[in-house]
C-alpha positions, 0 to 999 in steps of 0.5 A: 499499500502506498503512503497517503498524504493530506493537504493541510486545510484541504483533504488530498492525498500523498501518493506512495511517497509523493505529497499532494498539494495544490494552488489557492482557491483550488488545492495548493496552499500558496502564498500567492493567489495565482499560480502560473502553470505551463504545459510542455508541447510534444516534440514534433519531428521538426524538433531539435535531434540533438536535444532528443539524444541528449535526453536519451543520453541523459536518462541512460547515464542517470537511470542506474543510480535511481532506486526504489525504496520499500518502507515498513512501519509498525505502530499504534494508530491514535485517535486522540479523542477516541476515549474522551467523554467530550467528543463521544458525546458527538460521535458516540459508539462511532468513534474510532479506536486506537488499533495497531498497524503495519504500513508499507510504503514505497518510494523513490532515491538516487545515490548521491554519494558513493564510497567503495562498497558503500553508497549513500541514497538521497530521498524525501523524509516521509518516504521513511519517516519512522520506518522500522524497516527499509530496503532498497531495490537497484535498477538492475533488481537487486535488493538491499537492506537500508539504514537510514543514517538521518531524517529532517522531516521539516524539510522532508529530506533524508540519507540512506546507507547501502552496502554492497559490490558494484553499486551505481555511481553518484548522480552529478548535482547541478546548480538549481539557482540556474534553473529557468522558466521553460527549461526542460527537465525530467522525472526518474523514479518508480511510479506505482512500482513501475521502476525506471520510469521516466517523464518530461517536462518544463520548469514552470515556476522557480520559486513557488512557497507556501506549499503545505502537506501532512498526513497519517503519522507524518507531521505537517510539512511547510515548503519554504521554496519549490520548483514548479514542474510540468513534468508528470510524477505519480505515486512512488516518484517521491524521492527520485530525481528531476534532472536536466537534459544533460543529466544533472540532478536539480531537485528532489521530487516531492509534490503533486497536485492531484486535482489537476494535471501536471502540476508538481514541485521538487525540492531545490537541490541548492537547499536540498544538497547541505542538509543531505551532506550534513545528514550524511556526516551525522552532524546535522542539527534540525532547525527549530520549529515553533510549537504551542501544543494543541490539537485543533478542532473546527467549531461546529453546530453540536460543539457550539451548542454543547459548549453554550458557545455564541462567539462568531470565530474561534477554534476548539482545542480538542487536545494538549500535548503533555508539557507543551507550551499550552499545557504549561500554561493551563490550556484545556480541552474545550477552550475555545481560541478566539484570537491570536495575536489579536487577530480572529481565529476562525480556522485552525490554519489561521493558528498554525500558519501564524506560529510558523512565521515566529521564532521559538521563544517568542510569545503569542497572545491568545484570547481564550474563551471558557465557560462563558468568559473570555480570558487572555492567555500568552504562550511562549513558543517551544521547539516542536522538535523536542517533543514525541507527538502521537500520530493519527 
């Protein structure tokens, strides 16, 4: 089964290891209200034959170094509200219960460094997040066990290590900063386990920000800078290389818009390469991620009536992470967050989006409704990396 992903604010699908995203007003959560998209025209008989040969050569050279990644995760699926009387009043016996699960996922990766009989494979963090077992299938059909050397889920990057004789060479890394709109690019990967698949397109935008995704067992990922591409990417393409027609890796395929044709996103190598190098060395220190420590629920008529809340805006605190900043200041389940930093809160994303723009150690001012009265609450943001969160 492929790993599934949900877009924040909109339910989407992270396909096999490809995150599903979209554009404001439709599927993509971008900071711009307009998204430039383009479609690549097919190559006709009058196309440059040299370009065609360059593409064929680039694929032949790169393909042996692209791998299929199989991951297995064992855990307990948590439903934080399942045993809570507050939420059971609305869902009764239909409330899902926590249960053990085994989840298998697949994605792609590529050799980024080779040292004798050891090779390091780059991929997306969500492909191997919390995996108990990881296997790599090489292009020649050989299967090898892989060790996860390091993962940064917030930047959606990971490094694996494999051992064996005659391992494929590392792919050359290009300068993603020099990419231009309209430039040809290719994606190589394992869509739906169809190993060694290639797709072709163009760069639609070189700096796309505001892409947000999360999913079952995986924290919310905020992508700060992405390459938007028309190159089709499909389930299982996540973690595979985006290459130029000269065969250089300029991005790591990560996100696809499931509600549109040929709108995908790749992490630029200019930002990924330094993080991957530190992950490989074991010296990487993850960036801090500001965190309040609440799980929020949209206000609906049933909850509104149960609480006796008559306000026009607000979101409900469904759960508080033990030991978190919210816990320390006394926020409770059933509290209603009405304002954050004097701005009205209408949906949970209003809180999460505001917090992610702040820094650890800063204070946020909340206006909280509880049992008929409003009270101001100041919360000092902590680093989410310091908390082990239950994943649903």
